[in-house]
C-alpha positions as a printed Julia matrix, in Angstrom:
442×3 Matrix{Float64}:
 -111.58  132.5   -29.78
 -114.5   130.16  -29.1
 -112.38  128.1   -26.69
 -111.41  131.28  -24.81
 -115.05  132.37  -24.54
 -116.16  128.96  -23.27
 -113.3   128.94  -20.79
 -114.2   132.39  -19.48
 -117.96  131.71  -19.27
 -117.67  128.4   -17.39
 -119.02  127.89  -13.88
 -116.73  128.1   -10.81
 -116.66  124.31  -10.39
 -115.48  123.87  -13.98
 -112.86  126.59  -13.53
 -111.64  124.86  -10.38
 -111.13  121.59  -12.25
 -109.21  123.41  -14.97
 -107.05  125.09  -12.34
 -106.3   121.65  -10.9
 -105.09  120.58  -14.35
 -102.92  123.69  -14.54
 -101.49  123.04  -11.07
 -100.68  119.41  -11.9
  -99.09  120.58  -15.17
  -96.97  123.09  -13.25
  -95.74  120.4   -10.87
  -94.91  118.01  -13.71
  -93.16  120.74  -15.69
  -91.08  121.67  -12.64
  -90.03  118.04  -12.24
  -89.01  117.85  -15.89
  -87.0   121.05  -15.63
  -85.35  119.85  -12.42
  -84.14  116.74  -14.24
  -82.64  119.07  -16.84
  -80.96  121.1   -14.1
  -79.51  117.96  -12.53
  -78.11  116.93  -15.91
  -76.51  120.37  -16.32
  -74.99  120.3   -12.83
  -73.68  116.74  -13.14
  -72.7   116.1   -16.77
  -70.64  113.07  -15.77
  -73.68  111.22  -14.28
  -75.73  110.61  -17.42
  -77.38  107.47  -16.02
  -78.67  109.28  -12.94
  -80.07  112.09  -15.09
  -81.82  109.59  -17.37
  -83.28  107.82  -14.32
  -84.62  111.12  -12.96
  -86.19  111.86  -16.33
  -87.75  108.37  -16.43
  -89.31  108.87  -12.99
  -91.17  111.87  -14.44
  -93.3   109.45  -16.49
  -95.54  108.75  -13.47
  -96.59  112.39  -12.81
  -96.85  112.94  -16.56
  -99.3   110.04  -16.95
 -101.28  111.12  -13.87
 -101.61  114.68  -15.21
 -102.71  113.52  -18.67
 -105.28  111.23  -17.03
 -106.61  114.15  -15.0
 -106.81  116.39  -18.07
 -108.76  113.71  -19.93
 -111.22  113.3   -17.03
 -111.74  117.07  -16.81
 -112.35  117.29  -20.56
 -115.01  114.58  -20.32
 -116.95  116.48  -17.65
 -116.75  119.89  -19.31
 -120.4   120.97  -19.83
 -119.43  123.69  -22.29
 -118.21  121.22  -24.9
 -121.01  118.68  -24.55
 -123.17  118.09  -27.67
 -126.57  119.76  -27.37
 -129.51  120.17  -29.76
 -129.12  123.08  -32.15
 -125.32  123.38  -32.0
 -124.8   121.54  -35.28
 -126.98  124.1   -37.05
 -124.54  126.88  -36.14
 -121.47  124.87  -37.09
 -120.65  123.32  -33.7
 -120.82  119.64  -34.54
 -119.09  116.8   -32.67
 -115.78  117.38  -34.47
 -115.79  121.1   -33.64
 -116.65  120.45  -30.0
 -113.83  117.9   -29.81
 -111.45  120.54  -31.17
 -112.7   123.04  -28.56
 -112.09  120.49  -25.78
 -108.58  119.85  -27.08
 -107.82  123.57  -27.26
 -109.15  124.12  -23.73
 -106.91  121.32  -22.46
 -103.96  122.8   -24.32
 -104.6   126.2   -22.71
 -104.75  124.74  -19.18
 -101.61  122.65  -19.64
  -99.72  125.51  -21.3
 -100.62  127.8   -18.41
  -99.2   125.23  -15.98
  -96.02  124.8   -18.03
  -95.51  128.57  -18.14
  -95.98  128.75  -14.37
  -93.43  125.93  -13.93
  -90.91  127.85  -16.05
  -91.36  131.0   -13.96
  -90.91  129.08  -10.68
  -87.86  127.3   -12.08
  -86.23  130.54  -13.17
  -87.07  132.15   -9.83
  -85.5   129.3    -7.85
  -82.4   129.43  -10.06
  -81.98  133.12   -9.36
  -82.4   134.21  -12.99
  -85.18  136.69  -12.14
  -84.63  138.3    -8.73
  -81.66  136.54   -7.2
  -81.39  133.26   -5.31
  -84.32  132.75   -2.89
  -84.21  130.67    0.31
  -80.51  131.51    0.76
  -79.59  129.49   -2.31
  -81.02  126.18   -1.01
  -82.13  125.13   -4.51
  -78.93  126.18   -6.27
  -77.42  122.7    -6.31
  -80.63  120.99   -7.49
  -81.41  123.38  -10.36
  -77.87  124.19  -11.61
  -77.94  127.85  -10.63
  -75.28  129.94  -12.32
  -75.1   127.73  -15.43
  -76.64  128.84  -18.74
  -80.0   127.2   -19.4
  -80.4   125.6   -22.87
  -83.59  127.16  -24.19
  -84.4   124.45  -26.83
  -84.11  121.68  -24.25
  -86.3   123.52  -21.75
  -88.9   124.33  -24.42
  -88.97  120.69  -25.56
  -89.54  119.41  -22.04
  -92.27  121.96  -21.37
  -94.19  121.1   -24.57
  -94.29  117.36  -23.87
  -97.22  117.57  -21.45
  -99.49  119.96  -23.44
  -98.98  118.01  -26.65
  -99.59  114.63  -24.96
 -102.68  115.8   -23.09
 -104.16  117.48  -26.17
 -103.6   114.4   -28.29
 -105.15  112.15  -25.62
 -108.25  114.36  -25.39
 -108.6   114.51  -29.18
 -108.37  110.73  -29.51
 -110.72  110.0   -26.58
 -113.38  112.53  -27.61
 -113.26  111.95  -31.35
 -116.66  111.7   -33.06
 -118.03  108.21  -33.32
 -120.94  106.83  -35.3
 -123.69  106.0   -32.75
 -125.15  103.37  -35.09
 -123.37  100.01  -34.94
 -122.18   98.68  -38.31
 -124.52   96.19  -39.95
 -122.77   92.89  -40.46
 -124.13   91.03  -43.46
 -123.43   87.29  -43.38
 -121.36   86.16  -46.33
 -122.92   83.46  -48.5
 -121.19   81.12  -50.87
 -122.66   79.61  -53.99
 -121.43   76.85  -56.22
 -117.71   76.08  -55.99
 -117.17   78.82  -53.37
 -118.46   81.71  -55.5
 -119.72   84.59  -53.37
 -123.3    85.77  -53.57
 -125.02   82.46  -54.15
 -128.63   81.77  -53.31
 -129.54   81.22  -49.69
 -131.57   78.06  -50.3
 -130.31   74.71  -51.54
 -131.2    74.14  -55.16
 -132.28   70.83  -56.67
 -130.57   69.25  -59.64
 -131.44   71.07  -62.85
 -133.27   73.93  -61.16
 -130.57   76.46  -62.03
 -131.02   76.09  -65.79
 -134.82   76.08  -65.78
 -136.31   79.21  -67.3
 -137.62   81.77  -64.82
 -136.33   80.19  -61.62
 -134.0    83.11  -60.77
 -136.71   85.78  -60.97
 -139.51   86.51  -58.46
 -142.94   85.77  -59.92
 -146.04   87.68  -59.03
 -148.79   85.59  -57.42
 -151.78   84.74  -59.56
 -150.11   85.04  -62.98
 -151.49   81.67  -64.11
 -148.21   79.75  -64.19
 -147.56   76.66  -62.15
 -144.05   76.06  -60.96
 -142.27   73.18  -59.43
 -141.61   73.19  -55.67
 -137.96   74.04  -56.31
 -138.99   76.97  -58.53
 -141.42   78.29  -55.93
 -138.79   78.1   -53.2
 -136.19   79.89  -55.33
 -138.6    82.68  -56.31
 -139.67   83.14  -52.7
 -136.03   83.36  -51.61
 -135.28   86.0   -54.24
 -138.37   87.98  -53.24
 -137.34   87.97  -49.6
 -133.8    89.0   -50.5
 -135.08   91.99  -52.48
 -137.79   93.15  -50.08
 -136.12   92.5   -46.71
 -136.94   90.31  -43.75
 -140.42   88.78  -43.57
 -142.81   90.24  -40.99
 -143.07   88.4   -37.72
 -146.3    86.55  -36.92
 -148.85   88.41  -34.86
 -148.8    85.93  -32.0
 -144.99   85.59  -31.87
 -143.54   86.39  -28.42
 -141.27   89.41  -28.12
 -137.55   88.68  -27.56
 -136.4    89.41  -24.01
 -134.53   92.67  -23.49
 -130.86   92.26  -22.57
 -130.09   92.75  -18.9
 -127.19   95.17  -19.02
 -126.97   95.53  -15.24
 -126.22   91.84  -14.8
 -123.16   91.96  -17.07
 -120.09   92.41  -14.92
 -116.92   94.0   -16.36
 -114.6    91.47  -17.93
 -111.33   92.81  -16.48
 -111.57   91.28  -13.0
 -109.92   87.89  -13.79
 -107.11   89.57  -15.73
 -106.62   92.07  -12.93
 -106.34   89.33  -10.3
 -103.86   87.46  -12.5
 -101.68   90.56  -12.98
 -101.72   91.38   -9.25
 -100.65   87.81   -8.46
  -97.88   87.97  -11.07
  -96.64   91.3    -9.68
  -96.52   90.01   -6.11
  -94.7    86.89   -7.3
  -92.12   89.04   -9.11
  -91.52   91.11   -6.0
  -91.19   87.97   -3.87
  -88.64   86.61   -6.34
  -86.71   89.89   -6.22
  -86.61   89.77   -2.4
  -84.83   86.41   -2.43
  -81.75   87.84   -4.19
  -78.97   89.41   -2.13
  -78.54   92.44   -4.4
  -82.17   93.33   -5.01
  -82.74   93.74   -8.77
  -84.34   97.13   -9.26
  -85.85   96.28  -12.65
  -87.62   93.22  -11.22
  -89.05   95.28   -8.37
  -90.26   97.95  -10.79
  -91.78   95.29  -13.04
  -93.59   93.77  -10.06
  -95.01   97.14   -9.03
  -96.04   97.87  -12.6
  -97.87   94.53  -12.9
  -99.56   95.02   -9.53
 -100.7    98.54  -10.4
 -101.99   97.48  -13.81
 -103.88   94.61  -12.22
 -105.55   96.95   -9.73
 -106.58   99.28  -12.55
 -108.07   96.4   -14.55
 -109.81   94.92  -11.51
 -111.29   98.24  -10.35
 -114.53   98.1   -12.42
 -115.13   94.47  -11.5
 -114.6    95.12   -7.79
 -116.94   98.11   -7.95
 -119.56   95.94   -9.63
 -119.02   93.34   -6.9
 -119.65   96.01   -4.24
 -122.97   96.76   -5.88
 -123.93   93.09   -5.84
 -122.95   92.71   -2.19
 -125.15   95.65   -1.27
 -128.12   93.86   -2.78
 -127.44   90.52   -1.11
 -130.16   88.97    1.01
 -133.43   90.86    1.11
 -132.45   94.47    0.34
 -134.66   97.41    1.04
 -135.11  100.46   -1.13
 -131.92  102.1     0.16
 -129.59   99.17   -0.43
 -131.24   98.3    -3.73
 -130.88  101.83   -5.06
 -127.26  102.11   -3.89
 -126.31   98.71   -5.28
 -127.9    99.34   -8.66
 -126.16  102.69   -8.82
 -122.75  101.11   -8.19
 -123.37   98.43  -10.8
 -124.34  101.04  -13.38
 -121.33  103.25  -12.57
 -118.78  100.44  -12.27
 -117.18  101.11  -15.66
 -117.07  104.88  -15.09
 -115.64  105.16  -11.57
 -113.99  101.75  -11.26
 -110.97  102.57  -13.42
 -110.01  105.82  -11.57
 -110.62  104.03   -8.27
 -108.19  101.31   -9.37
 -105.59  103.97  -10.22
 -105.99  105.52   -6.77
 -105.59  102.08   -5.17
 -102.43  101.41   -7.19
 -100.89  104.73   -6.14
 -101.94  104.25   -2.51
 -100.52  100.71   -2.34
  -97.2   101.89   -3.81
  -97.07  104.77   -1.31
  -97.86  102.48    1.62
  -95.19  100.03    0.47
  -92.56  102.78    0.23
  -93.53  104.05    3.68
  -93.21  100.56    5.13
  -89.81  100.09    3.5
  -88.54  103.36    4.98
  -89.35  102.19    8.5
  -92.42  104.37    9.02
  -90.59  107.66    8.41
  -89.28  109.53    5.43
  -86.6   107.71    3.52
  -83.13  109.27    3.43
  -83.18  109.46   -0.37
  -86.42  111.43   -0.36
  -86.1   115.15   -0.96
  -88.24  118.09   -1.99
  -88.45  116.89   -5.6
  -89.54  113.4    -4.52
  -92.17  114.93   -2.28
  -93.35  117.11   -5.17
  -93.61  114.07   -7.44
  -95.6   112.14   -4.83
  -97.87  115.15   -4.31
  -98.5   115.5    -8.06
  -99.24  111.8    -8.57
 -101.4   111.42   -5.48
 -103.26  114.69   -5.95
 -103.87  114.12   -9.68
 -105.21  110.61   -9.18
 -107.47  111.7    -6.31
 -108.73  114.65   -8.36
 -109.39  112.27  -11.26
 -111.49  110.06   -9.01
 -113.52  113.03   -7.78
 -113.96  114.22  -11.37
 -115.2   110.77  -12.38
 -117.7   110.95   -9.51
 -118.9   114.29  -10.87
 -119.24  112.74  -14.34
 -121.27  109.86  -12.9
 -123.51  112.34  -11.11
 -124.08  114.21  -14.37
 -125.07  111.02  -16.18
 -127.31  110.05  -13.25
 -129.17  113.37  -13.24
 -131.92  112.1   -15.54
 -132.59  109.02  -13.39
 -132.6   111.17  -10.26
 -135.19  113.5   -11.8
 -137.38  110.52  -12.72
 -137.18  109.13   -9.18
 -138.14  112.5    -7.73
 -141.12  112.73  -10.06
 -142.21  109.26   -8.98
 -142.28  110.37   -5.36
 -138.88  109.32   -4.01
 -137.72  111.33   -1.03
 -134.55  113.4    -1.41
 -133.3   111.93    1.87
 -133.46  108.45    0.31
 -131.31  109.58   -2.63
 -128.79  111.25   -0.31
 -128.67  108.11    1.82
 -128.01  105.94   -1.24
 -125.17  108.26   -2.32
 -123.66  108.15    1.18
 -123.93  104.37    1.24
 -122.17  104.11   -2.12
 -119.41  106.4    -0.88
 -118.98  104.33    2.32
 -118.99  100.82    0.88
 -116.14  101.45   -1.58
 -113.47  102.3     1.04
 -114.72   99.38    3.12
 -113.69   96.98    0.34
 -110.78   98.77   -1.31
 -109.09   99.99    1.9
 -108.16   96.55    3.33
 -107.25   95.4    -0.19
 -104.77   98.27   -0.6
 -103.23   97.64    2.81
 -102.89   93.91    2.13
 -101.25   94.42   -1.27
  -98.9    97.06    0.19
  -97.86   94.71    3.03
  -97.27   91.83    0.62
  -95.26   94.11   -1.69
  -93.01   95.4     1.11
  -92.56   92.09    2.95
  -90.01   90.44    0.59
  -87.98   93.66    0.22
  -87.83   94.47    3.95
  -85.91   91.31    4.86
């Protein structure tokens, strides 16, 4: 009931993002049901039906990724002060996010079932003069358990992904206590090195109060001081000790750029090797595309961070400095969806180049629907990540406005960030697509 109330009371922008998840779920569900219809119409071609079902993994992954991005930016399920007092802690808010995602995906699956039944002619007769009868096995009985199983794959997967990604975490890092070893490897020994015979001397293992009138040996005094420090904590720092420098988090670039470049190189090499064979091995080509796409996803944050550094090269002004710092801070948040968009765009450009600049003969309405779902879901995920970055940047923007920054300067920095990313990623996508299609077009 709480998830329904939060869903109904959300703003129009939030409702639009949820409708995008429902639309992507409907497209994916229709593709899954169409693979079932092809299997019913051609029971002798089991391999082709399995291949159609395997191709549905791409729109399924893109839809789950979009649902996860929308759940992250949902303001209704964000922790706020006072919610824990009424029973809405982090675990309850995570459950609400998962239920909201399940509702959106279930709505899309139900819409896909209605469209599928309508195209089969099970509701009001065959539409479009029976053009979809051969694709969807019209006239044959539909196995209800199989259709229900296929339609529940996406809601269950998306809900589980949201629950795992938004699970409550302890904000305090665990304290790692260094392990000490005593005599003969026994754990829990004293931190200081003891002299010969100091262990058996009376009173050396206990802290002694100062000024009690007893004189101890240097080894005794060191052991007592060590025990006192172990029981009371770390000693206070001297008054004139310099403060440790604060870590520069902006200077740390994401660590996935070298691995991404290596995977892109390996994928292009696999595709070049596949192009040398007379019968082109399909599995090698798919493996090459998978490696190239994974490399672009891993290299996305690093390339975004590099764009921010290039904006600040030379003697930057306030505009370039603000835009570059913003890209460096948002590299981990928008770099990964940008890498996914680049991977999908490079694969689409490569397929277009292989088809000779026009639609391939094997492409049909279902292939176009799959491309639309994958491309639209990844682009919507990128825009949702940009909205999430804007939400996290709202506090810094308010501080800059209070300090006297002009709104035109902030809008110019946002426009510069939006313009510099296509300037770097656009030629990269075109180059990778050309290199991917070159060995296969011979």
